[in-house]
N, C-alpha and C positions, 0 to 999 in steps of 0.2 A: 529245660523249663520245668518248674514245679507247679503243680495245681493243688491248691488248698480246697478241700471239700468238707465244710462243716457238716457234721452228721449227727442226727438224733433219731434213732429208730427208722432207718432207711434200708433195712436188709432186703426188702422186695425190689427196690430200685437200683441198688448198687451194681449188680451184675451187668445190667444194660449200660449204665453210665460208664463203668470202667472198661467195658468192651469197646466203647466208642471213643476212648481216649486217643488222640492223634499220636503218631510215632514221635518219640523224643520228649513227650510230656509225662512227667512222673507224678502220679496221683498220691497226695498225702491226705488220707481220710482221717479227720479229727473227730474221734468218738466223744461226743459231749454228754456222756452218761446214759447211753442207750440201754434200754431194758430188753431189746431183742438181740439177735445175733449179728448186728451190723459189723462189729469189729472183726468177728470171725469170717464173715462173708467177704469183707474188704481184703483181709489178708489172703484168703484163698484165691482171690482174683488178682493178686499181684500188687496191691496197694501197700504203701507204708502206712501203718496205723499209729496215730498220735493220740494219746489219752489226755483229755481235759475234762475232769469231773465237775468243774464249776459250770453250772448251766448258764448259757447266754451266748447268743450269736457272736458277740464281740470277743468273748473269751475263746471260743473255738477258732475264730479267724486269726486272732493274735497268736494262739498256740501254733497254728499251722505256719504262720509267717516266721515265727522264731525257729521252727523246725526246718524250714526251707533253706536250701543252700545254693540254689541256682541264681543266676543274674536276674532272670525274669521270673516273676511269680504271678500266677493267675488265680482267680477265685471263682468258684462255681458251686451252685447248689447241687446236691447229689440226689435229687428227687426225680430226675428224669424229665423235668420240664424244659431243660435247655440242652442243646446239642454241643458236646465238647468239641465237635468239628470246627466250630467258629473260633476257637482259641488261637490258632495260628494267625488269623487275620487281625485279632486284637493285639497280639504280640508284635506283629509287623508294624503297626502304627507307631508303637513305642520304639522298636529297634531302628526303624528308618528315620527317626527324629521328627515325626509328625505330631507327637504327643508325649507328655510325661505320664498320662493316665488315659487308658482306653477302656471304655465302658460299653456295655450292651444297652440298647434301647429295645425293650421287649415289644414284639408284634404278635399278639395272641392269635392263635388259629381258631379260637372259639370263645364264647362267653364262659364256658366251663373252665377254660384254662386260666382265666383271670377274672374272678368275680367282681361285680360292680363296686362293692365296698372297698376292695383292695385298689381298684383303679382310681377311685375318687381320692382316697387317702394319698396315693402316690402322686396324683396330679397336683394336689394342693401343695405338697412339700416341694415338688419340682418347680412349680410356679414361683414359690418364694425364693428358690435358688436363682431362677432366671432374673428375678428383680434385683438380686445381688450381683448380677453380671456373669453368672456361671451358666453357660449355654447347654443345659441338660434338660431332658424331658422325662427322665426315669431315674429312680433310685434302684438301679438294677443289681442283682446279686452275682453278676458276671463282669469281671474286669481284669486288667493286666497292667503291670507297672514293673519298674526295676525294684528289686528288694531293698537296696540301699536307700533309694528315694523314699520308699514307704516307711522304713524305720526312722528316717529323719523327720517325717511328719509327726511321729509320736502320737498317733490316735489313741485316746484314753478311754472312750466308751467301750463297755464290755457287754452291752445288751443290743437291742435292735437299732440303736442310734449309731452304731459303728459305721455303716456305709455312708450315712449322711455327714458325720463328722469328717470322714475321709474326704468327701467332696468339698466341704467347707474349708478344710485346711489346705486342700489342693488349690482352691481359689485364692486363699490368702497368700500362698506361696507363688502365685502367678504361674501355676502349671497350665499347660495347654491340655484341656480335657476334650477328647474326641469321642463321639457316640457312633456306634455301628448297629444298624438294625439286626436283631436276632429273633428267630422264630421262638415263640413261647407256647409250649404245648401243655396239655393236662398232665398232671403228675402221674407217675407210674402207678399201676393198679395196686391197691392195698395200702397206699400211703396218703397222708393228709397234711397239708401245709400248716405249720405252726402259726403262720401269719395270715395268709389269705384264705385259710380253710374255714374261718369263722369271722363274724363281725367283731367279736371280742378280741380275737387275735390281731385283727387289723387296728382296732382302737389302741391296743397295747403298743403296737409298733409305731403308730403315729404319735402316741404320747411320748415314747422314748425319743423320737426324732424331733418333736417339738421342743423337748427339753434341751436338745443340742442347739437348736436355733436360738432359743431364749438365752 
């Protein structure tokens, strides 16, 4: 299994995230133009480093997907907020034929882990998806699917709208999408979310996602 970890200035969090990677899961850290030592730290801790200088979550995720070679590909933020130990459970849902796409539903351990503005934005978008018949409650950054299936979806967004477009296209393709509760923790010390770390970041993400829905 390959694990795509989009990365922008996450040198402080990477050692812990990579150390927690389950056996048999190969980390592909996609350096998205970091100005810190993220790429060097990732390589030193055994990850494959993929370079994607064009800034944007979708650019980073797509570069990792193209670099992946395993049958099953997982996606995970590398900020320390999510436990890589849940990845085998997500893959199992797909491998055993219970879903084409397995996604995490974040359960925050504290208000600090998931600020109110990020929760509200996420809830609004997820509610719109449920009205379209897609049974999800989170636009989470952790998921698993078969690589060939993901490539066939041809997700085009290269910004924060990527995960939403993925869900929309999965729904259009009549994929079975299964959610699994995952613990959501505060980010590793010294790091700040590009999305939930500020109201402006959340607004930008919601703007990108709303563009996908429209």
